[in-house]
C-alpha positions in Angstrom: -3.5 11.3 -2.6 -3.1 15.2 -2.0 -6.2 17.4 -2.3 -8.4 17.4 -5.7 -11.4 19.5 -6.4 -14.8 17.8 -6.7 -18.2 18.7 -7.8 -18.5 20.5 -4.5 -16.1 23.0 -5.8 -17.4 23.4 -9.3 -19.8 26.3 -8.6 -22.5 27.4 -11.0 -22.7 25.2 -14.1 -25.9 26.7 -15.5 -25.5 26.9 -19.4 -22.0 25.7 -19.2 -20.3 23.1 -21.4 -19.1 20.5 -18.9 -16.7 17.5 -20.6 -17.1 14.6 -18.5 -14.5 11.7 -19.1 -16.4 8.5 -18.2 -16.0 4.7 -18.9 -18.4 3.5 -21.4 -16.0 0.8 -22.4 -18.8 -1.7 -21.9 -19.3 -5.4 -23.1 -21.6 -5.6 -26.0 -23.8 -8.6 -27.4 -25.8 -8.5 -30.3 -25.3 -4.8 -31.0 -26.6 -3.9 -27.2 -24.9 -3.3 -23.8 -24.4 -6.5 -22.1 -23.4 -5.0 -18.8 -24.3 -1.4 -17.8 -22.2 -1.3 -14.5 -19.8 1.3 -15.8 -22.6 3.3 -17.2 -24.4 3.4 -13.9 -21.4 4.1 -12.0 -21.0 7.4 -13.9 -25.0 8.2 -13.1 -24.5 10.4 -10.0 -22.0 12.7 -11.6 -24.1 13.0 -15.0 -27.5 13.7 -13.0 -26.0 16.2 -10.7 -24.6 18.2 -13.4 -27.7 17.9 -15.5 -29.8 18.8 -12.7 -27.9 21.8 -12.0 -28.5 23.0 -15.6 -25.2 22.1 -17.3 -24.7 20.8 -20.8 -23.2 17.3 -20.0 -20.8 16.2 -22.8 -19.6 12.7 -22.1 -16.2 11.6 -23.2 -14.9 8.1 -23.2 -13.1 5.4 -25.4 -14.6 2.2 -26.7 -12.4 -0.7 -27.6 -9.1 -0.3 -29.4 -9.4 1.4 -32.9 -5.9 2.5 -32.8 -6.4 6.0 -33.8 -8.8 5.6 -36.8 -12.5 5.6 -37.3 -14.0 2.2 -37.1 -17.9 2.2 -37.1 -17.7 -1.2 -35.1 -16.2 0.9 -32.2 -18.5 4.0 -32.6 -19.9 4.9 -29.2 -23.2 5.6 -31.1 -23.7 1.8 -30.3 -23.9 2.6 -26.5 -26.4 5.6 -26.9 -29.3 3.6 -26.0 -27.7 1.9 -23.2 -26.9 5.1 -21.6 -30.3 6.5 -22.3 -31.8 3.6 -20.7 -29.8 3.9 -17.4 -30.4 7.7 -17.3 -34.2 7.6 -18.2 -34.1 10.1 -21.1 -33.0 10.7 -24.3 -29.3 11.2 -25.2 -27.8 12.9 -28.0 -24.8 11.6 -30.2 -22.3 13.8 -31.5 -20.2 12.2 -34.2 -17.0 13.7 -33.3 -15.0 14.6 -30.0 -13.1 17.7 -31.5 -13.3 20.2 -34.3 -16.4 21.7 -35.9 -18.2 18.5 -36.1 -18.2 18.4 -32.3 -18.8 22.3 -31.7 -21.8 22.2 -34.3 -23.4 19.3 -32.5 -22.8 20.8 -29.0 -24.2 24.3 -30.3 -28.0 22.8 -30.4 -27.9 21.5 -26.9 -29.6 23.4 -23.9 -28.8 23.2 -20.3 -29.5 20.0 -18.5 -28.9 18.1 -22.1 -26.7 15.0 -22.0 -24.8 13.9 -25.3 -22.1 11.2 -25.9 -19.3 12.4 -28.1 -17.5 10.0 -30.5 -14.8 7.8 -29.4 -11.8 9.7 -28.3 -9.4 7.0 -29.6 -10.6 7.6 -33.3 -7.9 10.2 -33.1 -4.2 9.3 -32.7 -3.8 12.2 -30.6 -5.7 10.6 -27.7 -3.3 7.9 -26.7 -0.3 10.2 -27.7 -1.4 12.8 -25.3 -0.7 15.1 -28.1 -1.1 18.7 -27.1 -2.9 19.8 -30.0 -5.5 17.0 -29.3 -6.0 18.3 -25.8 -6.4 21.7 -26.9 -9.0 20.7 -29.5 -11.0 18.6 -26.8 -10.7 21.8 -24.4 -12.2 24.0 -26.9 -15.4 22.1 -27.0 -16.3 22.5 -23.3 -15.9 25.2 -20.3 -15.1 22.7 -17.6 -13.7 19.3 -17.4 -14.7 16.6 -15.0 -12.8 13.1 -14.7 -15.2 10.3 -13.6 -13.3 7.3 -15.1 -10.7 6.0 -12.4 -10.4 2.8 -14.5 -8.7 4.9 -17.1 -6.7 7.1 -14.7 -3.5 5.1 -15.3 -3.3 6.2 -18.7 -1.7 9.6 -19.5 -4.1 10.1 -22.6 -5.6 13.5 -24.2 -8.9 13.1 -22.3 -7.6 11.7 -19.1 -4.7 13.9 -18.4 -3.9 16.5 -21.1 -7.4 18.2 -21.0 -7.1 18.7 -17.2 -4.3 21.2 -17.4 -6.2 23.0 -20.1 -9.7 23.8 -18.3 -10.8 24.0 -14.8 -10.7 20.3 -13.6 -12.7 18.3 -11.0 -13.2 14.7 -9.9 -16.8 13.2 -10.5 -18.7 11.4 -7.6 -17.6 8.0 -8.6 -13.8 9.2 -9.1 -14.0 11.0 -5.6 -15.4 7.8 -3.8 -12.7 5.6 -5.5 -10.0 8.2 -4.2 -11.4 8.3 -0.8 -11.5 4.6 -0.5 -8.0 4.0 -1.8 -6.7 6.7 0.8 -8.3 5.0 3.5 -6.9 1.7 2.1 -3.3 2.4 1.7 -2.7 6.2 1.6 -3.6 6.9 5.5 -5.0 3.5 6.7 -5.8 2.7 10.1 -3.2 -0.2 11.3 -2.8 -3.1 11.4 -3.6 -3.4 7.7 -3.7 -6.7 5.8 -3.6 -7.3 2.2 -4.6 -10.6 0.4 -3.0 -10.9 -3.0 -4.1 -14.0 -5.0 -4.1 -14.8 -8.9 -2.4 -17.5 -10.7 1.2 -15.9 -11.4 3.7 -14.1 -9.2 5.2 -12.7 -12.5 2.1 -10.4 -12.8 2.1 -9.0 -9.2 5.9 -8.8 -8.2 5.5 -4.9 -8.1 2.4 -5.2 -6.1 4.0 -7.4 -3.6 7.2 -5.6 -3.4 5.2 -2.4 -2.7 2.7 -3.9 -0.1 5.4 -5.4 2.0 6.5 -2.0 3.1 2.9 -0.6 3.5 1.0 -3.4 5.4 1.3 -5.4 8.6 0.1 -8.6 7.1 0.5 -9.9 3.5 -1.7 -13.0 3.1 -0.7 -14.8 -0.3 -3.1 -17.1 -2.2 -3.8 -18.5 -5.7 -1.2 -20.2 -7.8 1.2 -17.4 -6.4 1.4 -19.1 -3.1 2.8 -22.2 -4.8 5.8 -20.3 -6.0 6.4 -18.9 -2.4 6.0 -22.3 -1.0 8.4 -23.8 -3.4 10.8 -20.9 -2.1 10.4 -22.3 1.3 11.5 -25.7 0.2 8.1 -27.3 -0.1 7.5 -29.6 -2.8 4.3 -28.7 -4.9 3.8 -31.5 -7.1 2.5 -30.8 -10.5 0.9 -27.5 -9.0 1.1 -24.3 -11.2 4.3 -22.6 -10.0 7.0 -20.4 -11.4 10.1 -22.1 -10.3 12.2 -19.4 -12.1 10.9 -16.9 -9.6 12.0 -18.7 -6.6 14.8 -15.8 -5.9 12.2 -13.1 -6.3 10.1 -14.7 -3.6 13.1 -15.0 -1.3 13.7 -11.3 -2.1 10.1 -10.5 -1.0 10.3 -12.7 2.1 13.5 -10.5 2.9 11.8 -7.3 2.4 8.9 -8.3 4.4 11.3 -9.0 7.5 12.9 -5.9 7.3 9.8 -4.0 7.0 8.1 -6.1 9.9 5.5 -7.5 7.5 4.1 -11.0 8.2 3.8 -13.2 5.0 0.9 -15.8 5.5 1.1 -18.9 3.3 -1.3 -21.8 3.6 -0.2 -24.7 5.6 -3.0 -26.8 4.6 -4.1 -27.3 1.0 -7.0 -28.9 -1.0 -5.2 -31.0 -3.9 -6.6 -32.9 -6.8 -5.0 -35.0 -9.6 -6.8 -33.0 -12.4 -8.0 -29.7 -12.7 -11.7 -30.1 -13.2 -15.1 -29.4 -11.6 -15.5 -31.4 -8.5 -12.7 -34.1 -9.1 -11.7 -36.2 -6.1 -9.8 -34.2 -3.8 -7.6 -34.4 -0.3 -6.9 -31.8 2.1 -3.3 -32.2 3.3 -0.6 -30.4 5.1 1.7 -28.5 2.2 4.4 -31.0 3.1 2.3 -34.0 2.0 1.5 -32.9 -1.5 1.9 -35.9 -3.9 4.3 -35.7 -6.9 1.2 -36.3 -9.2 -1.0 -33.8 -7.4 -1.8 -30.0 -7.8 -2.7 -27.3 -4.9 -6.0 -25.8 -6.2 -7.1 -24.1 -3.1 -6.2 -23.1 0.4 -7.4 -25.4 3.2 -10.1 -24.9 5.7 -7.4 -24.7 8.9 -5.4 -22.0 7.1 -8.7 -20.1 6.4 -9.5 -20.2 9.9 -6.1 -18.8 10.9 -6.4 -16.1 8.3 -9.9 -15.2 9.6 -8.3 -14.7 13.0 -5.9 -12.4 11.2 -8.4 -10.2 9.8 -10.3 -10.1 13.2 -7.1 -8.3 14.6 -6.8 -5.8 11.6 -8.4 -2.3 10.9 -8.1 -2.3 7.2 -8.0 -4.9 4.3 -7.0 -4.7 0.9 -7.9 -7.5 -1.5 -6.8 -8.2 -4.8 -7.2 -11.9 -6.3 -8.8 -14.9 -5.3 -7.2 -17.7 -2.9 -7.8 -20.5 -5.2 -9.2 -21.7 -8.6 -12.4 -20.0 -7.6 -14.2 -20.6 -10.9 -14.1 -24.2 -10.6 -15.9 -25.9 -7.7 -15.2 -26.9 -4.9 -12.0 -24.6 -5.2 -14.0 -21.7 -4.3 -14.4 -22.6 -1.0 -11.5 -20.8 0.7 -12.0 -17.4 -1.2 -16.0 -17.5 -0.3 -15.2 -18.4 3.7 -12.3 -15.6 4.0 -14.6 -13.2 2.0 -17.7 -14.0 4.1 -15.4 -13.1 7.3 -14.1 -9.8 5.7 -17.9 -8.8 5.1 -19.1 -9.6 8.6 -16.1 -7.7 10.2 -16.9 -4.7 7.8 -20.6 -4.9 8.7 -19.6 -4.8 12.6 -17.6 -1.7 11.8 -14.3 -3.3 12.9 -12.7 -3.5 9.4 -12.4 -0.9 6.3 -12.4 -3.4 3.3 -11.2 -2.4 -0.2 -11.2 -4.7 -3.1 -10.6 -4.4 -6.5 -9.8 -6.0 -9.8 -12.1 -8.2 -12.5 -11.2 -11.6 -10.8 -11.7 -10.0 -7.4 -15.1 -8.5 -8.1 -16.3 -11.6 -9.7 -15.1 -13.7 -6.6 -16.9 -11.4 -4.2 -20.2 -11.4 -6.1 -19.9 -15.3 -6.1 -19.5 -15.1 -2.5 -22.5 -13.0 -2.3 -20.7 -10.1 -0.1 -19.6 -7.5 -2.7 -22.1 -5.2 -1.4 -20.8 -5.5 2.3 -17.3 -4.4 1.6 -16.5 -0.8 2.3 -15.7 -0.1 -1.3 -15.0 -2.7 -4.4 -13.3 -0.9 -7.3 -14.3 -2.2 -10.7 -11.0 -0.7 -12.1 -8.6 -3.4 -13.2 -5.3 -1.9 -14.5 -5.6 1.3 -12.5 -6.4 -0.5 -9.3 -3.3 -2.7 -9.9 -0.9 0.0 -10.6 -2.4 2.0 -7.5 -1.4 -1.4 -5.4 2.0 -1.2 -7.1 2.4 2.1 -5.7 2.8 4.0 -9.0 1.7 7.5 -9.8 -1.8 7.6 -11.9 -1.7 10.4 -14.4 -5.3 11.0 -14.4 -5.7 11.6 -10.6 -2.1 13.5 -10.5 -3.7 16.1 -13.0 -6.7 16.7 -10.7 -4.5 17.8 -7.8 -5.1 21.2 -6.5 
């Protein structure tokens, strides 16, 4: 990851204006915040800076207003949600640059917290326009990035500003970067990766990167069907990208060269219709009938995968093993997640998981709190698994 400065390096912030990039892009319902997970994630940084006497100025985007003001995507809508979690009032400043922003900041005192208006109301944000980054930097004295979920975008408030003010990683960003470094940067081997999800096409770059990084690659979800088809298995009417069989074969070859073992299910749960609790059979992969579809990994394969994890020191998980939202096709994901959680509790496994479906699956299995680290960042986590540079992180490097 390279070294980056954290709040431990920030020094005396009394009366300093600290621009903190956070993720306030939260789901709303009836004009109120419906899920405050992202707000809570930013609280350790906000509270620490506020307690030390800084003027805390929160920068964030909300929705996709495409560079124009739109009252339905104003961050004024989330002020109450932020204040509720923080436990005291939060000021709203109706712009993030220019005289409007400066006038709002001028009335604040040390310890105060304010939310500045949606950075994406300005076309310069997504273009990473130098003039916009300059204007943002004029509003504050220091910059803290605590939004890993936006770190894969080179925007004015995530990347441009970090080159204009002293820049630091916030506590949530610091935790994320440390966890990711332990998972793929400098991991303890053997390393296993679980990659699931519906389609190989969305995860080709992830798979190609991982075979060179991990010792065991466990492929589940609809993706596994494409790999089974590449191995000559007739997958019936399962979800399968037959046009990607050559890509799958190339990944098998790359894994062979890198000494990475790819694990595919050898028993599967099949049904004739994709619906909750239909009649199912558990069969060997070579026994899938023409009118059946594979919807989960079978129990024998899950047991074998559990044995793999018992011999590993590190696990990276992205995507469910089956169609976990529809019972009973959540069984494999829940069983393997419980094994990973138990090994983590024992101290024998470092487990890092990320991506929206994955977080939902781990909560469904009741083990999200037992994993070493669960990242709520979707796109940024995926790009990190692809081995791509993250501009918002690179800009923080010392």
